[in-house]
PDBQT receptor file of N, H, CA, C and O in Angstrom, charges set to zero:
ATOM      1  N   MET A   1     -28.657  -7.089  11.675  1.00  0.00    +0.000 N 
ATOM      2  CA  MET A   1     -28.888  -5.695   9.988  1.00  0.00    +0.000 C 
ATOM      3  C   MET A   1     -30.095  -5.414   9.871  1.00  0.00    +0.000 C 
ATOM      4  O   MET A   1     -31.037  -6.196  10.001  1.00  0.00    +0.000 OA
ATOM      5  N   SER A   2     -30.141  -4.189   9.599  1.00  0.00    +0.000 N 
ATOM      6  H   SER A   2     -29.376  -3.554   9.494  1.00  0.00    +0.000 HD
ATOM      7  CA  SER A   2     -31.543  -3.604   9.615  1.00  0.00    +0.000 C 
ATOM      8  C   SER A   2     -32.244  -3.647   8.644  1.00  0.00    +0.000 C 
ATOM      9  O   SER A   2     -31.804  -3.442   7.512  1.00  0.00    +0.000 OA
ATOM     10  N   PRO A   3     -33.674  -3.967   8.946  1.00  0.00    +0.000 N 
ATOM     11  CA  PRO A   3     -34.470  -3.881   7.734  1.00  0.00    +0.000 C 
ATOM     12  C   PRO A   3     -34.512  -3.307   6.760  1.00  0.00    +0.000 C 
ATOM     13  O   PRO A   3     -34.274  -2.114   6.949  1.00  0.00    +0.000 OA
ATOM     14  N   ILE A   4     -34.714  -3.569   5.689  1.00  0.00    +0.000 N 
ATOM     15  H   ILE A   4     -34.907  -4.538   5.535  1.00  0.00    +0.000 HD
ATOM     16  CA  ILE A   4     -34.944  -2.554   4.212  1.00  0.00    +0.000 C 
ATOM     17  C   ILE A   4     -36.093  -1.716   4.269  1.00  0.00    +0.000 C 
ATOM     18  O   ILE A   4     -37.208  -2.236   4.228  1.00  0.00    +0.000 OA
ATOM     19  N   ARG A   5     -35.939  -0.295   4.372  1.00  0.00    +0.000 N 
ATOM     20  H   ARG A   5     -35.033   0.128   4.405  1.00  0.00    +0.000 HD
ATOM     21  CA  ARG A   5     -37.213   0.928   4.291  1.00  0.00    +0.000 C 
ATOM     22  C   ARG A   5     -37.181   1.126   2.707  1.00  0.00    +0.000 C 
ATOM     23  O   ARG A   5     -36.098   1.363   2.171  1.00  0.00    +0.000 OA
ATOM     24  N   VAL A   6     -38.461   1.026   1.879  1.00  0.00    +0.000 N 
ATOM     25  H   VAL A   6     -39.340   0.834   2.314  1.00  0.00    +0.000 HD
ATOM     26  CA  VAL A   6     -38.883   1.762   0.883  1.00  0.00    +0.000 C 
ATOM     27  C   VAL A   6     -40.005   2.521   0.711  1.00  0.00    +0.000 C 
ATOM     28  O   VAL A   6     -40.970   1.971   1.242  1.00  0.00    +0.000 OA
ATOM     29  N   LYS A   7     -40.213   3.319   0.308  1.00  0.00    +0.000 N 
ATOM     30  H   LYS A   7     -39.429   3.766  -0.123  1.00  0.00    +0.000 HD
ATOM     31  CA  LYS A   7     -41.371   4.286   0.062  1.00  0.00    +0.000 C 
ATOM     32  C   LYS A   7     -42.527   3.725  -0.935  1.00  0.00    +0.000 C 
ATOM     33  O   LYS A   7     -42.328   3.365  -2.095  1.00  0.00    +0.000 OA
ATOM     34  N   CYS A   8     -43.374   3.723  -0.471  1.00  0.00    +0.000 N 
ATOM     35  H   CYS A   8     -43.535   4.016   0.472  1.00  0.00    +0.000 HD
ATOM     36  CA  CYS A   8     -44.405   3.427  -1.486  1.00  0.00    +0.000 C 
ATOM     37  C   CYS A   8     -44.331   4.306  -2.540  1.00  0.00    +0.000 C 
ATOM     38  O   CYS A   8     -43.920   5.434  -2.269  1.00  0.00    +0.000 OA
ATOM     39  N   PRO A   9     -44.706   4.000  -3.965  1.00  0.00    +0.000 N 
ATOM     40  CA  PRO A   9     -44.322   4.774  -4.666  1.00  0.00    +0.000 C 
ATOM     41  C   PRO A   9     -46.161   5.411  -5.154  1.00  0.00    +0.000 C 
ATOM     42  O   PRO A   9     -46.390   6.454  -5.766  1.00  0.00    +0.000 OA
ATOM     43  N   THR A  10     -46.949   4.657  -4.775  1.00  0.00    +0.000 N 
ATOM     44  H   THR A  10     -46.763   3.809  -4.278  1.00  0.00    +0.000 HD
ATOM     45  CA  THR A  10     -48.681   5.901  -5.088  1.00  0.00    +0.000 C 
ATOM     46  C   THR A  10     -48.413   7.223  -3.694  1.00  0.00    +0.000 C 
ATOM     47  O   THR A  10     -48.317   8.417  -3.977  1.00  0.00    +0.000 OA
ATOM     48  N   CYS A  11     -48.331   6.715  -2.290  1.00  0.00    +0.000 N 
ATOM     49  H   CYS A  11     -48.409   5.745  -2.060  1.00  0.00    +0.000 HD
ATOM     50  CA  CYS A  11     -48.756   8.076  -1.220  1.00  0.00    +0.000 C 
ATOM     51  C   CYS A  11     -47.285   8.079  -0.632  1.00  0.00    +0.000 C 
ATOM     52  O   CYS A  11     -47.339   8.619   0.473  1.00  0.00    +0.000 OA
ATOM     53  N   GLN A  12     -45.928   7.668  -0.952  1.00  0.00    +0.000 N 
ATOM     54  H   GLN A  12     -45.885   7.229  -1.849  1.00  0.00    +0.000 HD
ATOM     55  CA  GLN A  12     -44.764   7.989  -0.355  1.00  0.00    +0.000 C 
ATOM     56  C   GLN A  12     -44.814   7.460   1.440  1.00  0.00    +0.000 C 
ATOM     57  O   GLN A  12     -44.060   7.925   2.295  1.00  0.00    +0.000 OA
ATOM     58  N   ARG A  13     -45.700   6.588   1.655  1.00  0.00    +0.000 N 
ATOM     59  H   ARG A  13     -46.313   6.210   0.961  1.00  0.00    +0.000 HD
ATOM     60  CA  ARG A  13     -45.440   5.991   2.888  1.00  0.00    +0.000 C 
ATOM     61  C   ARG A  13     -44.512   5.173   3.389  1.00  0.00    +0.000 C 
ATOM     62  O   ARG A  13     -44.869   4.032   3.098  1.00  0.00    +0.000 OA
ATOM     63  N   GLU A  14     -43.189   5.140   4.179  1.00  0.00    +0.000 N 
ATOM     64  H   GLU A  14     -42.898   6.068   4.415  1.00  0.00    +0.000 HD
ATOM     65  CA  GLU A  14     -42.130   4.181   4.242  1.00  0.00    +0.000 C 
ATOM     66  C   GLU A  14     -42.488   2.929   4.531  1.00  0.00    +0.000 C 
ATOM     67  O   GLU A  14     -43.172   2.832   5.550  1.00  0.00    +0.000 OA
ATOM     68  N   LEU A  15     -42.227   1.860   3.918  1.00  0.00    +0.000 N 
ATOM     69  H   LEU A  15     -41.672   1.939   3.090  1.00  0.00    +0.000 HD
ATOM     70  CA  LEU A  15     -42.435   0.467   4.694  1.00  0.00    +0.000 C 
ATOM     71  C   LEU A  15     -41.587  -0.934   4.478  1.00  0.00    +0.000 C 
ATOM     72  O   LEU A  15     -41.340  -1.126   3.287  1.00  0.00    +0.000 OA
ATOM     73  N   ASP A  16     -41.144  -1.838   5.267  1.00  0.00    +0.000 N 
ATOM     74  H   ASP A  16     -41.344  -1.681   6.234  1.00  0.00    +0.000 HD
ATOM     75  CA  ASP A  16     -40.310  -2.434   5.631  1.00  0.00    +0.000 C 
ATOM     76  C   ASP A  16     -40.470  -3.390   4.152  1.00  0.00    +0.000 C 
ATOM     77  O   ASP A  16     -41.529  -3.750   3.637  1.00  0.00    +0.000 OA
ATOM     78  N   TRP A  17     -39.263  -3.624   3.734  1.00  0.00    +0.000 N 
ATOM     79  H   TRP A  17     -38.402  -3.332   4.152  1.00  0.00    +0.000 HD
ATOM     80  CA  TRP A  17     -39.449  -4.145   1.898  1.00  0.00    +0.000 C 
ATOM     81  C   TRP A  17     -39.685  -5.630   2.643  1.00  0.00    +0.000 C 
ATOM     82  O   TRP A  17     -40.795  -6.129   2.460  1.00  0.00    +0.000 OA
ATOM     83  N   GLN A  18     -38.942  -6.210   3.285  1.00  0.00    +0.000 N 
ATOM     84  H   GLN A  18     -38.040  -5.804   3.433  1.00  0.00    +0.000 HD
ATOM     85  CA  GLN A  18     -39.229  -7.645   4.128  1.00  0.00    +0.000 C 
ATOM     86  C   GLN A  18     -40.691  -8.056   4.196  1.00  0.00    +0.000 C 
ATOM     87  O   GLN A  18     -41.131  -8.967   3.495  1.00  0.00    +0.000 OA
ATOM     88  N   ALA A  19     -41.463  -7.338   5.088  1.00  0.00    +0.000 N 
ATOM     89  H   ALA A  19     -41.106  -6.597   5.657  1.00  0.00    +0.000 HD
ATOM     90  CA  ALA A  19     -42.692  -7.395   5.787  1.00  0.00    +0.000 C 
ATOM     91  C   ALA A  19     -43.783  -6.749   4.714  1.00  0.00    +0.000 C 
ATOM     92  O   ALA A  19     -44.790  -6.229   5.195  1.00  0.00    +0.000 OA
ATOM     93  N   ALA A  20     -43.673  -6.762   3.800  1.00  0.00    +0.000 N 
ATOM     94  H   ALA A  20     -42.855  -7.184   3.409  1.00  0.00    +0.000 HD
ATOM     95  CA  ALA A  20     -44.218  -5.599   3.070  1.00  0.00    +0.000 C 
ATOM     96  C   ALA A  20     -45.861  -7.068   2.221  1.00  0.00    +0.000 C 
ATOM     97  O   ALA A  20     -45.134  -7.931   1.730  1.00  0.00    +0.000 OA
ATOM     98  N   PRO A  21     -46.909  -7.400   2.027  1.00  0.00    +0.000 N 
ATOM     99  CA  PRO A  21     -47.174  -8.565   1.570  1.00  0.00    +0.000 C 
ATOM    100  C   PRO A  21     -47.547  -7.997  -0.022  1.00  0.00    +0.000 C 
ATOM    101  O   PRO A  21     -47.689  -8.738  -0.995  1.00  0.00    +0.000 OA
ATOM    102  N   PHE A  22     -47.686  -6.256  -0.035  1.00  0.00    +0.000 N 
ATOM    103  H   PHE A  22     -47.571  -5.655   0.756  1.00  0.00    +0.000 HD
ATOM    104  CA  PHE A  22     -47.946  -6.128  -1.379  1.00  0.00    +0.000 C 
ATOM    105  C   PHE A  22     -46.712  -4.778  -2.334  1.00  0.00    +0.000 C 
ATOM    106  O   PHE A  22     -46.959  -3.915  -3.177  1.00  0.00    +0.000 OA
ATOM    107  N   ARG A  23     -45.558  -5.166  -1.722  1.00  0.00    +0.000 N 
ATOM    108  H   ARG A  23     -45.358  -5.867  -1.037  1.00  0.00    +0.000 HD
ATOM    109  CA  ARG A  23     -44.320  -4.856  -2.488  1.00  0.00    +0.000 C 
ATOM    110  C   ARG A  23     -44.725  -4.457  -3.750  1.00  0.00    +0.000 C 
ATOM    111  O   ARG A  23     -45.688  -4.955  -4.334  1.00  0.00    +0.000 OA
ATOM    112  N   PRO A  24     -43.748  -3.227  -4.364  1.00  0.00    +0.000 N 
ATOM    113  CA  PRO A  24     -43.643  -1.939  -3.617  1.00  0.00    +0.000 C 
ATOM    114  C   PRO A  24     -44.465  -1.114  -2.850  1.00  0.00    +0.000 C 
ATOM    115  O   PRO A  24     -44.241   0.078  -2.637  1.00  0.00    +0.000 OA
ATOM    116  N   PHE A  25     -45.645  -1.907  -2.336  1.00  0.00    +0.000 N 
ATOM    117  H   PHE A  25     -45.826  -2.875  -2.509  1.00  0.00    +0.000 HD
ATOM    118  CA  PHE A  25     -46.735  -0.950  -2.315  1.00  0.00    +0.000 C 
ATOM    119  C   PHE A  25     -47.495  -0.868  -1.012  1.00  0.00    +0.000 C 
ATOM    120  O   PHE A  25     -47.890  -1.984  -0.677  1.00  0.00    +0.000 OA
ATOM    121  N   CYS A  26     -47.815   0.052  -0.204  1.00  0.00    +0.000 N 
ATOM    122  H   CYS A  26     -47.494   0.960  -0.477  1.00  0.00    +0.000 HD
ATOM    123  CA  CYS A  26     -48.270  -0.569   0.924  1.00  0.00    +0.000 C 
ATOM    124  C   CYS A  26     -49.228  -1.109   1.460  1.00  0.00    +0.000 C 
ATOM    125  O   CYS A  26     -49.338  -1.426   2.644  1.00  0.00    +0.000 OA
ATOM    126  N   SER A  27     -49.941  -1.237   0.644  1.00  0.00    +0.000 N 
ATOM    127  H   SER A  27     -49.851  -0.981  -0.318  1.00  0.00    +0.000 HD
ATOM    128  CA  SER A  27     -51.499  -1.448   0.400  1.00  0.00    +0.000 C 
ATOM    129  C   SER A  27     -51.578  -2.262  -0.742  1.00  0.00    +0.000 C 
ATOM    130  O   SER A  27     -50.806  -2.467  -1.678  1.00  0.00    +0.000 OA
ATOM    131  N   GLU A  28     -53.004  -2.792  -0.362  1.00  0.00    +0.000 N 
ATOM    132  H   GLU A  28     -53.632  -2.626   0.399  1.00  0.00    +0.000 HD
ATOM    133  CA  GLU A  28     -53.512  -3.191  -1.673  1.00  0.00    +0.000 C 
ATOM    134  C   GLU A  28     -54.444  -1.956  -2.267  1.00  0.00    +0.000 C 
ATOM    135  O   GLU A  28     -54.577  -1.979  -3.490  1.00  0.00    +0.000 OA
ATOM    136  N   ARG A  29     -54.908  -1.201  -1.768  1.00  0.00    +0.000 N 
ATOM    137  H   ARG A  29     -54.799  -1.183  -0.774  1.00  0.00    +0.000 HD
ATOM    138  CA  ARG A  29     -55.568   0.459  -2.316  1.00  0.00    +0.000 C 
ATOM    139  C   ARG A  29     -54.546   0.902  -3.290  1.00  0.00    +0.000 C 
ATOM    140  O   ARG A  29     -54.754   0.986  -4.501  1.00  0.00    +0.000 OA
ATOM    141  N   CYS A  30     -52.784   1.342  -2.355  1.00  0.00    +0.000 N 
ATOM    142  H   CYS A  30     -52.614   1.274  -1.372  1.00  0.00    +0.000 HD
ATOM    143  CA  CYS A  30     -51.869   1.981  -3.212  1.00  0.00    +0.000 C 
ATOM    144  C   CYS A  30     -51.602   1.203  -4.675  1.00  0.00    +0.000 C 
ATOM    145  O   CYS A  30     -51.519   1.806  -5.745  1.00  0.00    +0.000 OA
ATOM    146  N   ARG A  31     -51.469  -0.445  -4.499  1.00  0.00    +0.000 N 
ATOM    147  H   ARG A  31     -51.537  -0.935  -3.630  1.00  0.00    +0.000 HD
ATOM    148  CA  ARG A  31     -51.567  -0.788  -6.469  1.00  0.00    +0.000 C 
ATOM    149  C   ARG A  31     -52.204  -0.928  -6.688  1.00  0.00    +0.000 C 
ATOM    150  O   ARG A  31     -52.139  -1.801  -7.552  1.00  0.00    +0.000 OA
ATOM    151  N   LEU A  32     -53.381  -0.560  -6.468  1.00  0.00    +0.000 N 
ATOM    152  H   LEU A  32     -53.435   0.150  -5.765  1.00  0.00    +0.000 HD
ATOM    153  CA  LEU A  32     -54.748  -0.431  -7.595  1.00  0.00    +0.000 C 
ATOM    154  C   LEU A  32     -54.548   0.594  -7.820  1.00  0.00    +0.000 C 
ATOM    155  O   LEU A  32     -54.387   0.873  -9.008  1.00  0.00    +0.000 OA
ATOM    156  N   LEU A  33     -54.468   1.522  -6.948  1.00  0.00    +0.000 N 
ATOM    157  H   LEU A  33     -54.598   1.296  -5.983  1.00  0.00    +0.000 HD
ATOM    158  CA  LEU A  33     -54.646   3.023  -7.583  1.00  0.00    +0.000 C 
ATOM    159  C   LEU A  33     -53.623   3.783  -8.942  1.00  0.00    +0.000 C 
ATOM    160  O   LEU A  33     -53.863   4.704  -9.723  1.00  0.00    +0.000 OA
ATOM    161  N   ASP A  34     -52.041   2.602  -8.682  1.00  0.00    +0.000 N 
ATOM    162  H   ASP A  34     -51.846   1.854  -8.047  1.00  0.00    +0.000 HD
ATOM    163  CA  ASP A  34     -50.888   2.702  -9.562  1.00  0.00    +0.000 C 
ATOM    164  C   ASP A  34     -51.768   1.773 -10.987  1.00  0.00    +0.000 C 
ATOM    165  O   ASP A  34     -51.569   2.251 -12.104  1.00  0.00    +0.000 OA
ATOM    166  N   LEU A  35     -52.669   0.536 -10.901  1.00  0.00    +0.000 N 
ATOM    167  H   LEU A  35     -52.830   0.147  -9.994  1.00  0.00    +0.000 HD
ATOM    168  CA  LEU A  35     -52.836   0.244 -11.908  1.00  0.00    +0.000 C 
ATOM    169  C   LEU A  35     -53.940   0.592 -12.368  1.00  0.00    +0.000 C 
ATOM    170  O   LEU A  35     -54.322  -0.097 -13.315  1.00  0.00    +0.000 OA
ATOM    171  N   GLY A  36     -54.665   1.489 -12.020  1.00  0.00    +0.000 N 
ATOM    172  H   GLY A  36     -54.354   2.048 -11.251  1.00  0.00    +0.000 HD
ATOM    173  CA  GLY A  36     -55.352   1.722 -12.329  1.00  0.00    +0.000 C 
ATOM    174  C   GLY A  36     -55.246   3.445 -13.213  1.00  0.00    +0.000 C 
ATOM    175  O   GLY A  36     -56.098   3.848 -14.005  1.00  0.00    +0.000 OA
ATOM    176  N   ALA A  37     -54.103   4.146 -12.838  1.00  0.00    +0.000 N 
ATOM    177  H   ALA A  37     -53.411   3.819 -12.194  1.00  0.00    +0.000 HD
ATOM    178  CA  ALA A  37     -53.469   4.724 -13.477  1.00  0.00    +0.000 C 
ATOM    179  C   ALA A  37     -52.644   4.333 -14.630  1.00  0.00    +0.000 C 
ATOM    180  O   ALA A  37     -52.513   5.097 -15.586  1.00  0.00    +0.000 OA
ATOM    181  N   TRP A  38     -51.889   2.782 -14.568  1.00  0.00    +0.000 N 
ATOM    182  H   TRP A  38     -51.996   2.161 -13.792  1.00  0.00    +0.000 HD
ATOM    183  CA  TRP A  38     -51.663   2.811 -16.223  1.00  0.00    +0.000 C 
ATOM    184  C   TRP A  38     -52.340   2.128 -17.037  1.00  0.00    +0.000 C 
ATOM    185  O   TRP A  38     -51.973   1.753 -18.150  1.00  0.00    +0.000 OA
ATOM    186  N   LEU A  39     -53.732   1.863 -16.329  1.00  0.00    +0.000 N 
ATOM    187  H   LEU A  39     -54.031   2.167 -15.424  1.00  0.00    +0.000 HD
ATOM    188  CA  LEU A  39     -54.925   1.151 -17.561  1.00  0.00    +0.000 C 
ATOM    189  C   LEU A  39     -55.681   2.436 -18.249  1.00  0.00    +0.000 C 
ATOM    190  O   LEU A  39     -56.107   2.385 -19.403  1.00  0.00    +0.000 OA
ATOM    191  N   SER A  40     -55.829   3.893 -17.190  1.00  0.00    +0.000 N 
ATOM    192  H   SER A  40     -55.483   3.934 -16.253  1.00  0.00    +0.000 HD
ATOM    193  CA  SER A  40     -56.288   5.381 -17.778  1.00  0.00    +0.000 C 
ATOM    194  C   SER A  40     -55.547   5.784 -18.590  1.00  0.00    +0.000 C 
ATOM    195  O   SER A  40     -55.954   6.775 -19.196  1.00  0.00    +0.000 OA
ATOM    196  N   GLU A  41     -53.914   5.144 -19.053  1.00  0.00    +0.000 N 
ATOM    197  H   GLU A  41     -53.583   4.339 -18.560  1.00  0.00    +0.000 HD
ATOM    198  CA  GLU A  41     -52.792   6.035 -19.321  1.00  0.00    +0.000 C 
ATOM    199  C   GLU A  41     -52.390   7.556 -18.899  1.00  0.00    +0.000 C 
ATOM    200  O   GLU A  41     -52.038   8.512 -19.590  1.00  0.00    +0.000 OA
ATOM    201  N   GLN A  42     -52.603   7.391 -17.316  1.00  0.00    +0.000 N 
ATOM    202  H   GLN A  42     -52.889   6.615 -16.754  1.00  0.00    +0.000 HD
ATOM    203  CA  GLN A  42     -51.984   8.232 -16.939  1.00  0.00    +0.000 C 
ATOM    204  C   GLN A  42     -50.211   8.081 -16.400  1.00  0.00    +0.000 C 
ATOM    205  O   GLN A  42     -49.324   8.898 -16.156  1.00  0.00    +0.000 OA
ATOM    206  N   HIS A  43     -50.288   6.933 -16.389  1.00  0.00    +0.000 N 
ATOM    207  H   HIS A  43     -51.009   6.269 -16.586  1.00  0.00    +0.000 HD
ATOM    208  CA  HIS A  43     -48.761   6.788 -16.774  1.00  0.00    +0.000 C 
ATOM    209  C   HIS A  43     -48.339   5.413 -18.091  1.00  0.00    +0.000 C 
ATOM    210  O   HIS A  43     -48.707   4.251 -18.263  1.00  0.00    +0.000 OA
ATOM    211  N   ALA A  44     -47.526   6.224 -18.692  1.00  0.00    +0.000 N 
ATOM    212  H   ALA A  44     -47.227   7.168 -18.552  1.00  0.00    +0.000 HD
ATOM    213  CA  ALA A  44     -46.602   6.217 -19.570  1.00  0.00    +0.000 C 
ATOM    214  C   ALA A  44     -45.304   5.549 -19.807  1.00  0.00    +0.000 C 
ATOM    215  O   ALA A  44     -44.377   6.145 -19.260  1.00  0.00    +0.000 OA
ATOM    216  N   ILE A  45     -44.970   4.502 -20.453  1.00  0.00    +0.000 N 
ATOM    217  H   ILE A  45     -45.724   4.018 -20.897  1.00  0.00    +0.000 HD
ATOM    218  CA  ILE A  45     -43.625   4.347 -20.811  1.00  0.00    +0.000 C 
ATOM    219  C   ILE A  45     -43.275   5.255 -22.649  1.00  0.00    +0.000 C 
ATOM    220  O   ILE A  45     -43.795   5.017 -23.738  1.00  0.00    +0.000 OA
ATOM    221  N   PRO A  46     -42.241   6.247 -22.271  1.00  0.00    +0.000 N 
ATOM    222  CA  PRO A  46     -42.415   6.679 -23.638  1.00  0.00    +0.000 C 
ATOM    223  C   PRO A  46     -41.919   6.159 -25.089  1.00  0.00    +0.000 C 
ATOM    224  O   PRO A  46     -40.744   5.822 -24.940  1.00  0.00    +0.000 OA
ATOM    225  N   GLY A  47     -42.295   5.966 -26.339  1.00  0.00    +0.000 N 
ATOM    226  H   GLY A  47     -43.249   6.240 -26.459  1.00  0.00    +0.000 HD
ATOM    227  CA  GLY A  47     -41.883   4.851 -27.021  1.00  0.00    +0.000 C 
ATOM    228  C   GLY A  47     -42.715   5.340 -28.749  1.00  0.00    +0.000 C 
ATOM    229  O   GLY A  47     -43.679   6.099 -28.842  1.00  0.00    +0.000 OA
ATOM    230  N   ASP A  48     -42.068   4.716 -29.825  1.00  0.00    +0.000 N 
ATOM    231  H   ASP A  48     -41.285   4.099 -29.749  1.00  0.00    +0.000 HD
ATOM    232  CA  ASP A  48     -42.920   5.054 -31.108  1.00  0.00    +0.000 C 
ATOM    233  C   ASP A  48     -44.245   4.635 -30.651  1.00  0.00    +0.000 C 
ATOM    234  O   ASP A  48     -44.387   3.924 -29.656  1.00  0.00    +0.000 OA
ATOM    235  N   ALA A  49     -45.212   5.061 -31.358  1.00  0.00    +0.000 N 
ATOM    236  H   ALA A  49     -45.097   5.639 -32.166  1.00  0.00    +0.000 HD
ATOM    237  CA  ALA A  49     -46.396   4.483 -31.924  1.00  0.00    +0.000 C 
ATOM    238  C   ALA A  49     -46.611   3.194 -32.316  1.00  0.00    +0.000 C 
ATOM    239  O   ALA A  49     -45.918   2.900 -33.290  1.00  0.00    +0.000 OA
ATOM    240  N   ALA A  50     -47.363   2.255 -31.893  1.00  0.00    +0.000 N 
ATOM    241  H   ALA A  50     -47.926   2.493 -31.101  1.00  0.00    +0.000 HD
ATOM    242  CA  ALA A  50     -48.012   1.310 -32.396  1.00  0.00    +0.000 C 
ATOM    243  C   ALA A  50     -48.123   1.191 -34.021  1.00  0.00    +0.000 C 
ATOM    244  O   ALA A  50     -48.109   2.217 -34.701  1.00  0.00    +0.000 OA
ATOM    245  N   PRO A  51     -48.228  -0.020 -34.581  1.00  0.00    +0.000 N 
ATOM    246  CA  PRO A  51     -48.678   0.439 -35.920  1.00  0.00    +0.000 C 
ATOM    247  C   PRO A  51     -50.079   0.596 -35.792  1.00  0.00    +0.000 C 
ATOM    248  O   PRO A  51     -50.749   0.222 -34.829  1.00  0.00    +0.000 OA
ATOM    249  N   GLY A  52     -50.481   1.156 -36.791  1.00  0.00    +0.000 N 
ATOM    250  H   GLY A  52     -49.937   1.459 -37.573  1.00  0.00    +0.000 HD
ATOM    251  CA  GLY A  52     -51.586   1.478 -36.964  1.00  0.00    +0.000 C 
ATOM    252  C   GLY A  52     -52.336   1.996 -35.877  1.00  0.00    +0.000 C 
ATOM    253  O   GLY A  52     -53.465   1.760 -35.447  1.00  0.00    +0.000 OA
ATOM    254  N   GLN A  53     -51.108   3.025 -35.430  1.00  0.00    +0.000 N 
ATOM    255  H   GLN A  53     -50.191   3.217 -35.780  1.00  0.00    +0.000 HD
ATOM    256  CA  GLN A  53     -52.181   3.530 -34.096  1.00  0.00    +0.000 C 
ATOM    257  C   GLN A  53     -51.739   5.229 -34.514  1.00  0.00    +0.000 C 
ATOM    258  O   GLN A  53     -52.271   6.052 -33.769  1.00  0.00    +0.000 OA
ATOM    259  N   GLU A  54     -50.563   5.982 -35.942  1.00  0.00    +0.000 N 
ATOM    260  H   GLU A  54     -50.131   5.313 -36.547  1.00  0.00    +0.000 HD
ATOM    261  CA  GLU A  54     -50.234   6.795 -36.149  1.00  0.00    +0.000 C 
ATOM    262  C   GLU A  54     -51.551   8.054 -35.438  1.00  0.00    +0.000 C 
ATOM    263  O   GLU A  54     -51.139   8.902 -34.648  1.00  0.00    +0.000 OA
ATOM    264  N   GLY A  55     -52.675   8.035 -35.722  1.00  0.00    +0.000 N 
ATOM    265  H   GLY A  55     -53.010   7.345 -36.364  1.00  0.00    +0.000 HD
ATOM    266  CA  GLY A  55     -53.657   9.105 -35.488  1.00  0.00    +0.000 C 
ATOM    267  C   GLY A  55     -54.607   9.631 -36.657  1.00  0.00    +0.000 C 
ATOM    268  O   GLY A  55     -54.562   8.905 -37.650  1.00  0.00    +0.000 OA
ATOM    269  N   PRO A  56     -55.410  10.670 -36.755  1.00  0.00    +0.000 N 
ATOM    270  CA  PRO A  56     -56.347  10.500 -37.851  1.00  0.00    +0.000 C 
ATOM    271  C   PRO A  56     -55.393  10.939 -39.199  1.00  0.00    +0.000 C 
ATOM    272  O   PRO A  56     -54.342  11.581 -39.186  1.00  0.00    +0.000 OA
ATOM    273  N   ALA A  57     -56.051  10.427 -40.246  1.00  0.00    +0.000 N 
ATOM    274  H   ALA A  57     -56.905   9.905 -40.257  1.00  0.00    +0.000 HD
ATOM    275  CA  ALA A  57     -55.683   9.730 -41.205  1.00  0.00    +0.000 C 
ATOM    276  C   ALA A  57     -56.214  11.505 -42.194  1.00  0.00    +0.000 C 
ATOM    277  O   ALA A  57     -57.363  11.939 -42.277  1.00  0.00    +0.000 OA
ATOM    278  N   SER A  58     -54.863  12.194 -42.820  1.00  0.00    +0.000 N 
ATOM    279  H   SER A  58     -53.930  11.842 -42.752  1.00  0.00    +0.000 HD
ATOM    280  CA  SER A  58     -55.301  13.327 -43.574  1.00  0.00    +0.000 C 
ATOM    281  C   SER A  58     -55.890  13.163 -44.901  1.00  0.00    +0.000 C 
ATOM    282  O   SER A  58     -55.583  12.231 -45.644  1.00  0.00    +0.000 OA
ATOM    283  N   PRO A  59     -56.689  14.020 -45.178  1.00  0.00    +0.000 N 
ATOM    284  CA  PRO A  59     -57.040  14.370 -46.564  1.00  0.00    +0.000 C 
ATOM    285  C   PRO A  59     -56.291  13.668 -47.466  1.00  0.00    +0.000 C 
ATOM    286  O   PRO A  59     -56.874  12.870 -48.199  1.00  0.00    +0.000 OA
ATOM    287  N   GLU A  60     -54.621  13.876 -47.586  1.00  0.00    +0.000 N 
ATOM    288  H   GLU A  60     -54.147  14.524 -46.990  1.00  0.00    +0.000 HD
ATOM    289  CA  GLU A  60     -53.704  13.217 -48.870  1.00  0.00    +0.000 C 
ATOM    290  C   GLU A  60     -53.997  11.644 -48.795  1.00  0.00    +0.000 C 
ATOM    291  O   GLU A  60     -54.030  10.973 -49.827  1.00  0.00    +0.000 OA
ATOM    292  N   HIS A  61     -54.208  11.086 -47.532  1.00  0.00    +0.000 N 
ATOM    293  H   HIS A  61     -54.181  11.631 -46.694  1.00  0.00    +0.000 HD
ATOM    294  CA  HIS A  61     -53.743   9.919 -47.631  1.00  0.00    +0.000 C 
ATOM    295  C   HIS A  61     -54.981   8.562 -47.511  1.00  0.00    +0.000 C 
ATOM    296  O   HIS A  61     -55.004   7.332 -47.491  1.00  0.00    +0.000 OA
ATOM    297  N   SER A  62     -56.186  10.056 -47.437  1.00  0.00    +0.000 N 
ATOM    298  H   SER A  62     -56.168  11.056 -47.454  1.00  0.00    +0.000 HD
ATOM    299  CA  SER A  62     -57.231   8.764 -46.842  1.00  0.00    +0.000 C 
ATOM    300  C   SER A  62     -57.393   8.629 -48.734  1.00  0.00    +0.000 C 
ATOM    301  O   SER A  62     -57.084   9.221 -49.768  1.00  0.00    +0.000 OA
ATOM    302  N   PRO A  63     -58.160   7.303 -48.189  1.00  0.00    +0.000 N 
ATOM    303  CA  PRO A  63     -58.777   5.841 -49.725  1.00  0.00    +0.000 C 
ATOM    304  C   PRO A  63     -59.390   6.826 -50.703  1.00  0.00    +0.000 C 
ATOM    305  O   PRO A  63     -60.029   7.797 -50.298  1.00  0.00    +0.000 OA
ATOM    306  N   LYS A  64     -59.273   6.676 -51.474  1.00  0.00    +0.000 N 
ATOM    307  H   LYS A  64     -58.753   5.888 -51.802  1.00  0.00    +0.000 HD
ATOM    308  CA  LYS A  64     -59.874   7.647 -52.591  1.00  0.00    +0.000 C 
ATOM    309  C   LYS A  64     -61.234   7.176 -52.544  1.00  0.00    +0.000 C 
ATOM    310  O   LYS A  64     -61.381   6.084 -51.996  1.00  0.00    +0.000 OA
ATOM    311  N   ASP A  65     -62.480   7.868 -53.087  1.00  0.00    +0.000 N 
ATOM    312  H   ASP A  65     -62.361   8.755 -53.532  1.00  0.00    +0.000 HD
ATOM    313  CA  ASP A  65     -63.917   7.290 -53.372  1.00  0.00    +0.000 C 
ATOM    314  C   ASP A  65     -64.400   7.033 -54.548  1.00  0.00    +0.000 C 
ATOM    315  O   ASP A  65     -64.436   7.839 -55.479  1.00  0.00    +0.000 OA
ATOM    316  N   PRO A  66     -64.870   5.684 -54.572  1.00  0.00    +0.000 N 
ATOM    317  CA  PRO A  66     -64.674   5.071 -55.714  1.00  0.00    +0.000 C 
ATOM    318  C   PRO A  66     -65.854   6.071 -56.565  1.00  0.00    +0.000 C 
ATOM    319  O   PRO A  66     -66.412   5.162 -57.180  1.00  0.00    +0.000 OA
ATOM    320  N   THR A  67     -66.159   6.597 -56.744  1.00  0.00    +0.000 N 
ATOM    321  H   THR A  67     -65.705   7.336 -56.245  1.00  0.00    +0.000 HD
ATOM    322  CA  THR A  67     -67.279   6.770 -57.151  1.00  0.00    +0.000 C 
ATOM    323  C   THR A  67     -67.116   8.263 -58.054  1.00  0.00    +0.000 C 
ATOM    324  O   THR A  67     -68.093   8.750 -58.623  1.00  0.00    +0.000 OA
TER     325      THR A  67
């Protein structure tokens, strides 16, 4: 049976799945580049905003000044 060949998600280089120590990446460099993209929010999973992160408050929803 021939080895399974996949492409690195970062650089698109083909690699042998069984022999790749950083799979699905071809190298530690590609793995770290991908991690950096997630941490800098270049990659994101779409979904609803987390509670408390809807954005800046509008003036009508701002707390009233007690003075």
